[in-house]
Each structure stands twice: as C-alpha cells, then as structure tokens.
C-alpha distance (Angstrom), angle and dihedral (degrees) to the residues before:
residue distance angle dihedral
T1 . . .
D2 3.78 . .
E3 3.78 89.6 .
D4 3.83 91.5 55.9
I5 3.82 90.2 49.8
Q6 3.79 91.2 49.4
N7 3.81 91.3 48.3
A8 3.80 92.1 50.6
L9 3.81 91.3 48.8
K10 3.82 91.4 47.2
R11 3.78 89.9 49.7
V12 3.79 92.3 57.7
G13 3.80 95.5 38.2
L14 3.80 97.9 -109.6
F15 3.79 100.8 108.1
G16 3.78 109.4 123.8
E17 3.81 96.0 22.7
R18 3.77 106.0 141.0
K19 3.78 104.3 -169.5
K20 3.73 134.7 99.3
V21 3.78 115.0 -92.7
R22 3.80 91.5 -117.1
E23 3.82 87.3 62.2
Y24 3.84 92.0 54.8
S25 3.79 119.0 108.9
L26 3.80 117.5 -117.7
G27 3.82 89.6 -100.3
M28 3.80 91.5 52.9
R29 3.81 89.9 49.3
Q30 3.80 90.4 52.1
K31 3.81 89.5 51.0
L32 3.81 90.3 48.2
A33 3.82 90.3 51.8
I34 3.81 89.7 51.8
A35 3.83 90.2 47.9
Q36 3.81 89.1 52.9
A37 3.79 90.0 49.1
I38 3.82 95.6 50.0
F39 3.81 94.6 41.2
E40 3.82 91.7 86.8
K41 3.85 90.9 45.6
P42 3.81 95.4 -127.3
D43 3.82 120.0 -167.2
L44 3.81 89.6 -132.6
L45 3.79 124.5 37.5
L46 3.81 118.0 -163.3
L47 3.80 115.2 -155.4
D48 3.79 121.4 -174.1
E49 3.82 114.5 -163.0
P50 3.82 93.6 -30.6
T51 3.82 94.5 177.7
N52 3.80 98.3 40.9
G53 3.80 111.2 136.5
L54 3.80 96.0 4.2
D55 3.79 126.2 132.4
P56 3.84 117.9 -113.2
N57 3.83 94.4 -96.4
Q58 3.80 92.0 49.7
I59 3.81 90.2 48.1
I60 3.80 90.3 55.2
E61 3.83 91.1 48.3
I62 3.82 92.7 50.2
R63 3.83 91.7 46.3
H64 3.81 90.7 52.9
L65 3.78 90.0 47.1
I66 3.82 91.9 50.8
K67 3.80 92.0 49.2
D68 3.81 90.4 48.0
I69 3.81 93.0 50.5
A70 3.83 90.3 45.5
K71 3.81 88.8 65.2
E72 3.83 88.5 70.4
R73 3.81 105.6 31.7
A74 3.76 142.9 11.7
I75 3.78 116.7 -86.8
M76 3.76 125.3 -162.1
L77 3.78 112.3 -159.5
S78 3.77 120.3 -163.0
T79 3.78 114.1 -163.8
H80 3.77 142.8 136.9
I81 3.82 90.7 -151.4
L82 3.79 101.4 97.3
S83 3.80 95.0 -169.6
E84 3.82 85.2 61.8
V85 3.79 89.2 55.5
Q86 3.78 91.0 50.1
A87 3.81 92.4 48.8
T88 3.82 98.8 46.2
C89 3.80 112.7 20.7
N90 3.78 135.6 82.6
D91 3.80 99.4 -179.5
I92 3.79 122.8 37.3
Q93 3.76 136.7 -164.5
M94 3.78 114.6 -176.7
I95 3.77 114.7 -159.2
E96 3.80 125.4 -165.1
H97 3.81 119.1 -178.9
G98 3.80 91.2 -17.5
N99 3.81 94.7 -51.0
V100 3.79 124.6 111.1
V101 3.81 104.6 -124.2
F102 3.81 95.6 175.3
A103 3.79 135.5 16.8
G104 3.78 123.0 175.9
T105 3.77 145.4 79.3
I106 3.79 126.1 -50.4
N107 3.82 86.7 -106.0
D108 3.81 90.1 53.9
L109 3.78 89.1 52.7
N110 3.80 92.8 46.8
N111 3.81 89.1 50.4
Y112 3.80 90.0 48.6
I113 3.79 90.4 59.4
D114 3.77 105.2 82.4
P115 3.78 116.2 -149.0
C116 3.80 112.4 -110.1
T117 3.80 102.2 171.5
F118 3.75 138.2 36.4
L119 3.76 135.2 -166.0
V120 3.77 116.3 -128.3
S121 3.80 131.7 -174.6
L122 3.78 115.8 -154.9
E123 3.81 115.0 -179.1
A124 3.84 91.3 -162.4
A125 3.80 99.0 31.1
P126 3.79 120.1 -175.1
P127 3.81 121.2 -130.7
L128 3.81 113.2 -64.4
E129 3.80 91.0 -114.0
E130 3.81 90.8 60.4
L131 3.83 91.0 53.9
K132 3.82 90.4 49.3
K133 3.83 90.4 56.7
I134 3.81 93.7 61.4
P135 3.84 108.1 116.3
G136 3.82 110.6 -104.3
I137 3.82 94.5 20.6
T138 3.80 110.8 117.9
Q139 3.80 101.0 175.8
V140 3.80 139.4 4.7
E141 3.80 124.4 -156.8
H142 3.79 118.6 -160.7
I143 3.84 106.0 -138.5
T144 3.83 101.2 167.4
N145 3.80 134.4 -15.9
T146 3.79 90.5 -78.4
R147 3.81 104.1 20.3
F148 3.81 126.9 81.6
R149 3.81 138.5 173.5
M150 3.78 109.8 -141.3
H151 3.80 122.5 -163.8
F152 3.78 117.9 -154.4
S153 3.79 134.1 -168.4
S154 3.78 100.5 -148.0
D155 3.77 133.8 5.1
Q156 3.82 98.6 -113.7
E157 3.79 83.7 163.0
I158 3.79 85.5 -71.7
T159 3.80 94.0 170.0
K160 3.83 91.3 55.2
Q161 3.78 88.4 48.7
I162 3.82 91.5 53.1
I163 3.80 91.2 47.1
N164 3.82 91.8 50.2
L165 3.81 92.4 46.7
S166 3.79 90.6 48.3
V167 3.79 92.0 52.3
A168 3.83 93.4 44.2
N169 3.83 93.2 47.6
N170 3.82 98.5 34.8
W171 3.82 93.4 -120.7
R172 3.82 87.9 151.9
L173 3.81 98.7 -131.7
S174 3.81 110.3 -151.5
E175 3.83 101.7 168.7
I176 3.78 140.8 15.9
T177 3.81 121.1 176.4
L178 3.81 127.4 174.8
E179 3.80 115.6 -134.8
R180 3.78 126.8 -155.1
D181 3.77 127.7 -147.1
S182 3.77 117.2 -103.2
L183 3.79 123.5 -93.2
D184 3.80 86.5 -108.4
T185 3.81 89.8 61.7
A186 3.81 90.8 45.5
F187 3.80 90.9 52.0
A188 3.81 90.2 49.3
Q189 3.82 89.2 52.3
L190 3.80 92.8 45.9
S191 3.79 92.8 49.0
G192 3.80 92.2 46.7
K193 3.79 96.7 -114.6
C-alpha cells in the first residue's frame, strides 16, 4: 500500500525526496535499496556490503539504520570489511573457502584476539635499549619522549613486570594500556593465513 511505501521511505530518511533515482547519491541509493527490502517486512533481511563506497557520514547513517531495523527482525550482513562487522554485528560467522572458521558473539571474537602490544607512558623513561632487554619484550617503538609501544611474545604477567620495574627504577609510570590486534589479523589467524 501507499502507506507501507511511505513508512519504508520515512524509516530510511528518504520520504519527501523529489528527485529521480538516477540523481540520488550512492548513499541515497543504498537507503532506497534498504527501503525496498524492508517494505515487505521480511523476517530475515540480507544485506550485502551495505556501506560499500559511502562517505563516513553515510556509513554512520546506514549503520544506525541497520541497528534500528535489527531490533525488529534478523539481519544477515555479508561484508569483507571487518570494522563494519565490529560496528554493526552482535553474532558473527566468519567463512573462509566455504568453511566456518569462527562462530560466536563480537565479545567472543574480541576475547579470542590476544593482546600482543601495550602502550606505556614513563615520565622518566630509561634508554630504549634497556626497555628492549626486558624478558618477554620483542620490540619497542618510541612514540614520544615518554610514550612507547611495547610488543611482547607471551603474557608472563608482562604488565606487572613493567609496573615493578618502573617502581624499582623510578621510571614514573603514568599509563599502561593493552592493545589487541585488529579483526583483520584475527581473521588471518582464524583462516590459517
């Protein structure tokens, strides 16, 4: 019905647009495609690369729209852009060559990604070579005079070790933050590449 069409267009923010579709921006076309998909009120909505080619503001709009629609129905999102997965999805299935290499929630995936670096701020930092000699540290990047990114090979309670060394040597530690690899790195690990 006309009312259903109007509701779908309102939902995606296109109601009242008075131009020909060929004059729509790519973002408007993506919204129109979503409006067409939700018009029939399906139980499952399949979206393939819904933010591909959009500018950052349009990406944010489409992500909000997807999350809003997901409150009412299931959405399956197909994308190779893993930051898109992280920003919009709750449950994930990663497929590589037809095989599921991961299935779980976004939290499960985040917990799967082991931290391998941390940022540390030392107000009275020792020479870089001294930091590199700490057992378990594989690499140290000098970011600013007081800030470093430290790569480590295994946890070995490495953060406690840095804290203890800082106290013992008066390095004046002011920050230590674990970093995780990106989802891209996690996918590469999961797919064996």
